[in-house]
C-alpha positions, 0 to 999 in steps of 0.5 A: 611057810611065813605069814604075809604080815611078817613079809615085806614085798615091793612093787617095782617100777614096771608093775606100778600103774597110774591109779594103783592104790595102797593103804597103811593104818596106824593108831596113836598111843600115849606111848608112841606120841611120847616116843615120837616127842623123844626121837624128834626133839619136839617137846611143844607142850601142846603134845605133852602137857594136858594143862597147857593143851587145854588152853590151846586152840585145840583144847586138848593134847594133839599129835605132832603133825609130822607123826602123820607125815612119817605114816606116809613115809612108812606106807611108801617104804613098806607097802607101795612101792615098798622096800628099795624106795628112795624118798625124794620129796613130800608136800604136806597140807595139815587139815585137822588135828590128830588126837591120842587114840585116833587111827589114821589110814594113809591111802597112796595113789599113783599119780604118774610115772616119770623117767628114771623110775620116778613115781609121783603119789597122791597122799591122803591121810584120814582118821577113823571118822573118814575126816582128812587129816593130811593131804599132799604129794610124794615123789620117789624113786621105785625099786627096779628089782623085785624083793620079798623079805622078812619084816625086821622085828623092832625091840620093845621100847618103853617110857620111864616115868 
């Protein structure tokens, strides 16, 4: 029998109800911050250079805002509605900086269901101190067919020094 942590199962349009919620949690490591910079091409020194960041308004290095946004994408793609979801729109309102080793929890709430399998979600992202770091709304096309599949395994990627 497969472990539920190794399985992705979607929630179809017909199964979703207004008010349904789901969460997704992730902690920002040094390695992930650097990998995000490499993948996105955003090498702003406020993310990567401690001396530069010390003179910024934040006084220390911070995460890319879109790292937090990408967690919303991950929650929609893997938790609710899950596999088969098509991302259409996203609004983001950045409230406070995310720092190294912060643990963010994305909470998705179904705001409304629309015709043609569209669903609008409220997106709330909070840090380990329950402070909102990002808010917004997402609009997706929810899957119509139920799927349950093994979560793909990613290769271990390391940063060269």
